[in-house]
Each structure stands twice: as structure tokens, then as C-alpha cells.
N, C-alpha and C positions, 0 to 999 in steps of 0.2 A: 232474619234467617231466610224468609221467602225470597227477598231480593237477591241474596247470595245464591240461593238454589236456582232461581231463574237465570241468573247470569251464567251459572255453571252449565245448565242445560243448553243455553244458546251457544256457549263456547264449544261444548261437545259436538253440537250439530254442525257448526262451522268447520271444526277439525275433521269430522267424518266426511263432510262434503268435499274437503280438500283432498282427502285420501282416496275416496271412492268415486268422486265426481267423474263422469265420462266413462266409467267402467262398463256400463251397459251399452254395447255397440249396436248400431242398427244393422240389419242384415247385410247391406252393402259394405259397411265399414268392417264387418267381421271377416270378409274374404281375405284370402292370402294376398299380401302386398305384391303389387306389380313391380317387376324389375325397373329400377330407376331409369335405365336406358330407354324404356318404352313408356315413360310417364306421359308423353304427349300423344300416344296412340289411342284411338278410339277402338275398344274391343266390343264386338257384337257377336251374338250367338254363343256357341260353345267353344270359343277360341281361348287360347292361353298364351302367356308371354313366352313360355318354354317352347311351344310350337313355333311361334313367330321367330324366336332366336334361331331355331334350326333352319327355317326358311331363308333368313337373311344371311346365313353363313355360306350359302351356295349361290353362285352366279346364275341368274335365270337364262333360259334358252328362249330367244325370241322366235316364236313360231305362230303364224297366223292360224294354223289349223288346230294346234293343241293348246295354244294360249287362249285366255278368255277374250271374247269378242264383245265390244260395247254395243248395246242395243239402244240405249237412251242415256244421255242425249247423243245426237249424231255429231260427227266431227265438224268443227268450225261453227258450232251453234252460238248464237247470241241469246243469252237468257235474261229474263227480267228479275231484278233483285227482289221484287215484291212477292214473288211466288217461289217457294222452296220446291225444288224438283227431286225426283228419285232417280238415282243413277242405277242402271240395270245392265247386266251382261249375261252372256251364255257361259256355262262352265268349261266346256271343251276339255282342255288338258288336265283338269283335276282328276279325271277318271281314265284318261287315255294312256296307253302304254308308251314308253319311251322307244323311239326308233333306234335300231342298232347303230352304234357309232355316235349317237348324240352326246355332246359333251356334258359333263356334270362336274365342273371344276370346283374343288373344295376351297374356293376363295371367297372372301367377303364381297358383297355387292359394292360397287364403286360409287363414289360421290354421294348423291342424295339417297340412293337405294341402300347404301351401307348403313348398318345399325351403328350407333355410337359405341365407343368402347364400353363393354358391359361391365358393370360393377358387380361385386359378389351378391349372391342371392340373399333376400331378406327372410329366408325360411327360418332363420334363427329366432325371429320375432315370435313365430308361432310356438316354438319350443319354450320360450320364456313364459308364454301364457298358460302352459301346463296342458294336460290331456284334454280338458274341456275346450280350451282355446284352440287346440290343434283340430279338434273335431269341427269346430265352426270354420276354421281357416281352410279346410280341405277343399280342393277344387278338382273335379274330374279331369282326367287327361283327355286331350283332344282326339277325336276319332272322326275321320271323314275328310271331305274337301274343305280347304280354307282359301280365302282370297285376301291378298294384301293390296290396298289401294294407296297410291301415292299421288297427291295433288301437289303441283310445284309451279313456281314461277322463277325467272332468273334471279329475282331479289330474295325469294323465299323457297329454297330447294326442298324444304320440308313444311310446306304451308299447312298440309293436313295429311295425317296418316291414319289408315283404318285397317283393321284386321277383322274379318267376319267369316262366318260359315254360310251366310246367305248369298244369293246372287243378285241382291239389290241393296242399295244403301240410301236412306233418306237422312240428310244432315239434320241434327237438332238445331236449336236456335243459336247456340255458340258456334257450332261448326259452320253453319250457313253464314254467320257474320264473318268468320275467318275467310271464307271464299269470296264474299261480297267485297270485303275491304282490300282484296288483292289489287284491284284497279288496273288489271291488265289481263292478257290472255293467259289462261291457266292450263297446264298440261296434266292429264290424268293417265296413269298406267295402272293396269291390274295384273298381278302375278298370282298364279294358282299353284296348288300342290295338294296331295293327299296325305293324310296323317293317321297314325295309329300310336297310341300312348305318347303323344306329343312329338313323335319322330316322323320325318317324311318317309313315305313309302317309295321304294325304288320304282322308277318308271312313271311316276305321277307328277314330276316337276322338279324344280319350279319352272313354269312356262309363262312367258309374257306375250300378250297379244299386242296388236298395234295400238299405240297411244292415240288419244284424241286431245284436241284443244277446244276450249270454250271460253266465252267472255261473259261476265255478268254486268249488265248495265243498270244504272240507277236512272229512274225517270222522275 
């Protein structure tokens, strides 16, 4: 009888683990799923995939005065692979007004700047989790300036993409490895815009500064 009872308890425990295993999400896992089109993007600060989508739907205006200006590294820098660097820029156009007559074509960015065809939002997943799940999945809408960084090479037009509310970016171990293994000169462009409730504010962008190129050498 005890042997049968023990087996029953074990079986119930296994079945319970199968049903409820993984139900307790970590804080990071409980956030609203990112649009699959931006699964490769590094999101930092108070950015959102909805805001990024609105930025990438508009062709940026290349303007050295209103677009972000790279401070570090300087153009044509040769960097050492052993030392992770911080990319830093000035905001400029994220808070500047659009000059009269400046184009704001509602067309997708071309080539590497263009976002992949966006798939339907995964917001339905939060609904399936019920009210409690939705509360955990809620993310505040983006407010303020945002910066989209695109690192590219001829072989990898989307080598690394970053969306941040900061004016500096320090790659983590995985991102730095992506840049290190490029094995050639890498181009970096930074596009800025201002946002409110995930929507771009008129006159704040998107503005693109002059790109820079850098190379990472292994020693």
C-alpha cells in the first residue's frame, strides 16, 4: 500500500511539473514579446519596438547639423579587439525643429536601413495569459529622443542594430564579438528622432548624421 501511494505521489508531482513547469517567468521573460522583425535589435533604455517601427517607416534626412554627430570613436579609427569601446554621439536633431521644406517621405528605409516585413504583433500572447499576465507584460510607451544605430559591412548589411534612448552605447560580450568577427571596415550610422507615446514627433526626425567607419584588429 505504501509503495503504491509513493508511486502515486511521484506520478502526481511529475504531472504537475509538466503542466506548471516554467510558469513562473523571470522579470525579463515577462515583458511583452518583441516584434519578430526586430528580434536581432539590441534595445536599451526606455525604447520600444513600436517606436522603432515608426522610425523605420520614414526615410531619414541626412543633415550634419540636425543629425547625431559621432564623438567617439573618430572616423577611420583602428580599434583593438581586446578592449571593448563605448560609442558616443551628440543628440542634435532629436530635439531640433525640422526646417521648412525638409522632406519627410512616408516610405520605408531602403536596403539595410529598411526594417524586414513586419509580422503581426504578438500582443495576443499577453491576452492569453489573462489579466495578471497582461499586467506583467505591459511596457511604458516611449517618450523622448531615441537613437537607432546600424553597424554594417558589405557582407553583413545588418551586422548589428541598436535602439537606445542614451547617447552612448557599450557593446556587451556578444555584440562586441559580432563586431570583432566582421574582419573588415565597419560602417556606423546613427539616426535620431523624438517620440511621444511611441510615435515620432513632427519636426524631430528622423535625422541621420555623417557615418563613420572603423576597423577592429586582433593582435
